[in-house]
C-alpha positions as CSV (number, residue, x, y, z in Angstrom):
1,X,0.0,0.0,0.0
2,X,1.9,3.1,-1.2
3,X,1.6,6.6,-0.1
4,X,-0.9,7.5,-2.8
5,X,-3.2,4.6,-1.8
6,X,-2.9,5.6,1.8
7,X,-3.8,9.2,1.1
8,X,-6.9,8.1,-0.9
9,X,-7.9,5.7,1.9
10,X,-7.8,8.2,4.8
11,X,-9.4,10.9,2.6
12,X,-12.3,8.7,1.9
13,X,-12.5,7.3,5.4
14,X,-12.9,10.8,7.0
15,X,-15.1,12.0,4.2
16,X,-17.5,9.1,4.6
17,X,-17.5,9.7,8.4
18,X,-18.6,13.3,7.8
19,X,-15.3,14.8,9.0
20,X,-14.6,18.1,7.2
21,X,-11.4,18.4,5.1
22,X,-9.8,21.6,6.3
23,X,-6.5,21.5,4.3
24,X,-5.0,19.1,1.8
25,X,-1.9,18.8,-0.3
26,X,0.1,16.0,-1.9
27,X,1.9,15.6,1.4
28,X,-0.7,15.9,4.1
29,X,-4.4,16.0,5.1
30,X,-6.0,18.0,7.9
31,X,-9.5,17.1,9.0
32,X,-12.0,18.4,11.5
33,X,-13.2,15.4,13.5
34,X,-16.8,15.0,14.5
35,X,-17.6,14.4,18.2
36,X,-18.2,10.7,17.4
37,X,-14.9,10.3,15.6
38,X,-13.0,12.2,18.3
39,X,-14.3,9.8,20.9
40,X,-13.4,6.8,18.7
41,X,-9.8,7.7,17.8
42,X,-8.3,10.5,20.0
43,X,-8.3,8.7,23.4
44,X,-9.7,11.7,25.4
45,X,-12.1,9.9,27.8
46,X,-11.6,12.4,30.6
47,X,-12.3,15.4,28.4
48,X,-15.5,13.9,27.0
49,X,-16.6,12.9,30.5
50,X,-16.1,16.4,31.7
51,X,-18.0,17.9,28.7
52,X,-20.9,15.6,29.1
53,X,-21.1,16.1,32.9
54,X,-21.2,19.9,32.8
55,X,-23.0,20.2,29.5
56,X,-20.1,22.2,28.0
57,X,-19.9,23.0,24.3
58,X,-17.9,20.1,22.7
59,X,-14.7,21.0,20.8
60,X,-13.7,18.0,18.7
61,X,-10.0,17.9,17.7
62,X,-8.4,18.6,14.3
63,X,-6.1,16.0,13.0
64,X,-3.2,16.5,10.6
65,X,-1.7,13.4,8.9
66,X,1.5,13.5,6.9
67,X,1.4,10.8,4.1
68,X,4.6,11.7,2.1
69,X,7.6,9.9,3.6
70,X,9.8,12.6,2.2
71,X,8.2,15.0,4.7
72,X,8.6,12.8,7.8
73,X,11.8,14.6,8.8
74,X,10.6,18.1,7.9
75,X,9.2,20.8,10.1
76,X,5.7,20.0,9.0
77,X,3.5,19.3,12.1
78,X,1.3,16.2,12.1
79,X,1.2,12.5,12.5
80,X,3.3,10.4,10.2
81,X,1.0,7.9,8.4
82,X,2.5,4.9,6.6
83,X,1.5,1.3,6.1
84,X,1.9,-0.3,9.5
85,X,1.6,2.9,11.5
86,X,-0.6,2.8,14.6
87,X,-3.0,5.5,13.3
88,X,-3.6,3.7,10.0
89,X,-4.1,0.4,11.8
90,X,-6.6,2.2,14.0
91,X,-8.6,3.5,11.1
92,X,-8.7,0.0,9.6
93,X,-10.1,-1.2,12.9
94,X,-12.7,1.5,13.0
95,X,-13.7,0.8,9.5
96,X,-14.0,-2.9,10.3
97,X,-16.2,-2.2,13.3
98,X,-18.5,0.1,11.4
99,X,-19.3,-2.4,8.7
100,X,-17.2,-5.4,7.6
101,X,-19.8,-6.5,5.1
102,X,-21.7,-4.3,2.6
103,X,-24.1,-4.9,-0.2
104,X,-24.0,-2.1,-2.8
105,X,-25.5,-1.5,-6.3
106,X,-23.9,0.5,-9.1
107,X,-26.0,3.6,-10.1
108,X,-26.5,3.9,-13.9
109,X,-25.2,7.0,-15.6
110,X,-27.6,9.9,-15.7
111,X,-29.9,9.8,-18.7
112,X,-29.7,6.1,-19.1
113,X,-32.9,5.1,-20.9
114,X,-32.8,1.4,-21.2
115,X,-33.0,-0.9,-18.2
116,X,-29.6,-1.7,-16.8
117,X,-28.5,-5.3,-15.9
118,X,-26.3,-5.5,-12.8
119,X,-23.9,-8.5,-12.4
120,X,-23.1,-9.8,-8.9
121,X,-19.6,-9.7,-7.6
122,X,-18.0,-10.7,-4.3
123,X,-15.2,-8.5,-3.1
124,X,-12.9,-9.3,-0.2
125,X,-10.1,-7.2,1.3
126,X,-7.4,-9.2,3.0
127,X,-4.4,-8.2,5.2
128,X,-1.5,-10.6,5.2
129,X,1.0,-10.2,8.0
130,X,4.5,-11.8,7.9
131,X,5.9,-11.7,11.4
132,X,9.0,-12.7,13.3
133,X,11.2,-10.2,15.1
134,X,10.3,-8.0,12.2
135,X,6.8,-7.5,10.6
136,X,5.7,-6.9,7.1
137,X,2.1,-6.4,6.0
138,X,0.5,-6.6,2.6
139,X,-3.0,-5.8,1.4
140,X,-4.9,-7.8,-1.2
141,X,-8.3,-6.9,-2.7
142,X,-9.8,-9.7,-4.7
143,X,-13.1,-9.8,-6.5
144,X,-15.0,-12.7,-8.1
145,X,-17.8,-12.5,-10.7
146,X,-20.5,-14.7,-9.3
147,X,-21.9,-15.5,-12.7
148,X,-18.8,-16.9,-14.4
149,X,-16.1,-17.2,-11.7
150,X,-13.7,-14.7,-13.2
151,X,-11.3,-13.2,-10.6
152,X,-9.5,-9.8,-10.6
153,X,-6.9,-8.4,-8.2
154,X,-7.3,-4.7,-7.2
155,X,-11.1,-5.0,-6.8
156,X,-11.5,-2.3,-4.2
157,X,-9.6,0.4,-6.2
158,X,-11.8,-0.5,-9.3
159,X,-15.2,-0.2,-7.5
160,X,-14.0,2.9,-5.7
161,X,-14.3,4.8,-9.0
162,X,-18.0,3.8,-9.4
163,X,-21.1,5.5,-8.0
164,X,-22.6,3.0,-5.6
165,X,-25.7,3.0,-3.5
166,X,-27.1,0.9,-0.7
167,X,-30.5,0.6,-2.3
168,X,-31.3,-0.8,-5.7
169,X,-31.3,2.1,-8.2
170,X,-34.3,2.8,-10.4
171,X,-34.4,1.3,-13.9
172,X,-32.1,-1.6,-13.0
173,X,-32.4,-5.3,-12.2
174,X,-29.8,-7.6,-10.9
175,X,-28.9,-11.1,-11.9
176,X,-29.2,-13.8,-9.2
177,X,-25.8,-15.3,-8.6
178,X,-24.8,-18.7,-9.9
179,X,-21.8,-19.1,-7.6
180,X,-22.8,-19.0,-4.0
181,X,-20.9,-16.3,-2.0
182,X,-19.7,-18.9,0.5
183,X,-18.1,-20.9,-2.3
184,X,-16.6,-17.8,-3.8
185,X,-15.0,-16.9,-0.4
186,X,-13.5,-20.4,-0.3
187,X,-12.1,-20.0,-3.8
188,X,-10.6,-16.5,-3.0
189,X,-9.1,-17.9,0.2
190,X,-7.5,-20.7,-1.8
191,X,-6.2,-18.3,-4.4
192,X,-4.7,-16.0,-1.7
193,X,-3.0,-19.1,-0.2
194,X,-1.4,-19.8,-3.5
195,X,-0.2,-16.2,-3.8
196,X,1.4,-16.4,-0.3
197,X,3.1,-19.7,-1.1
198,X,4.6,-18.2,-4.2
199,X,5.8,-15.1,-2.3
200,X,9.5,-14.6,-1.3
201,X,9.9,-16.3,2.0
202,X,13.6,-15.6,2.5
203,X,12.6,-13.5,5.5
204,X,12.0,-16.8,7.3
205,X,15.6,-18.0,6.7
206,X,16.9,-14.6,7.7
207,X,14.9,-14.8,11.0
208,X,16.3,-18.3,11.6
209,X,19.8,-16.9,11.1
210,X,19.3,-14.1,13.6
211,X,17.8,-16.6,16.0
212,X,20.9,-18.8,15.7
213,X,23.2,-15.8,16.2
214,X,21.4,-14.7,19.4
215,X,21.4,-18.3,20.7
216,X,25.2,-18.5,20.2
217,X,25.7,-15.2,22.1
218,X,23.5,-16.5,24.9
219,X,25.4,-19.8,25.0
220,X,28.7,-17.9,25.1
221,X,27.7,-16.0,28.2
222,X,26.7,-19.2,30.0
223,X,29.6,-21.3,28.7
224,X,31.4,-21.4,32.0
225,X,28.4,-22.3,34.1
226,X,28.5,-25.7,35.6
227,X,24.7,-25.8,35.7
228,X,22.5,-23.7,33.6
229,X,20.4,-21.4,35.8
230,X,16.7,-20.7,35.4
231,X,17.6,-17.3,33.8
232,X,19.1,-19.1,30.9
233,X,15.9,-21.0,30.2
234,X,13.9,-17.8,30.5
235,X,16.2,-16.0,28.0
236,X,16.2,-18.9,25.6
237,X,12.4,-19.0,25.6
238,X,12.3,-15.3,25.0
239,X,14.6,-15.6,22.0
240,X,12.5,-18.5,20.6
241,X,9.4,-16.4,20.9
242,X,11.0,-13.4,19.4
243,X,12.1,-15.1,16.2
244,X,9.1,-17.4,15.8
245,X,7.8,-17.0,12.3
246,X,4.1,-16.8,11.3
247,X,1.9,-15.8,8.4
248,X,-1.5,-14.6,9.4
249,X,-4.4,-13.6,7.1
250,X,-7.2,-11.2,8.2
251,X,-10.3,-10.3,6.3
252,X,-10.6,-6.5,6.7
253,X,-13.9,-6.1,4.8
254,X,-16.0,-7.5,2.0
255,X,-19.4,-7.6,0.4
256,X,-21.7,-8.2,-2.5
257,X,-21.5,-5.6,-5.3
258,X,-24.0,-5.6,-8.2
259,X,-22.2,-3.9,-11.0
260,X,-22.8,-2.8,-14.6
261,X,-19.2,-1.7,-15.4
262,X,-16.9,-4.2,-17.0
263,X,-14.2,-4.5,-14.4
264,X,-12.4,-7.3,-16.2
265,X,-11.7,-5.0,-19.2
266,X,-9.9,-2.6,-16.8
267,X,-8.0,-5.1,-14.7
């Protein structure tokens, strides 16, 4: 997830949560939080408790986020937002709590005379975390056409460009899906597993090498001990846990999308 995608994501997140955009550039975004969003993400329970107890006028915070890594060391004031940063992770969490599953319909272009047919798609956004003593995260957005089984990567960026509505638009009808969404989820999960297997896993070998190095250092310090103390076992367990490798997959969000646009032509 590059800086441009991050900027687009946080802009849409705050816009959809009715937070006013005060200032924006290629490098940063400043928003005026609503009372609800301030309570969710700014960690000011005592302030809000006081406001509500005395009936004072609420003053939600403004938040400036710097999205361009080239500006991280500059004098620009604000929070540094990058993939893996606590604030971005928090926004992912909030978005997940608000609605992990959606059902949306594409709105036909203005002036469309003929009735429009909408095709069902299943879209799933995954977060894959590769962890040891270091962590790497990757986002995947997969979509499957529930009529013919065609799959595209980058589904979320594609539908983001479309005008979508929660209710079925006038002058449209949607096709009933042939592939059940549960079966589609299983297929997408399997496809993602294949992608993960084909990924570069040299990081696991590198973690094992660092594990071996630290164990040698630990053994060196206790080399003269006639009997290994409990502290050795504790430190050894800590090293084992620190360098344990794992790959975890989390579904961030997903849903059914009834679309008229030909996504496969643009993928």
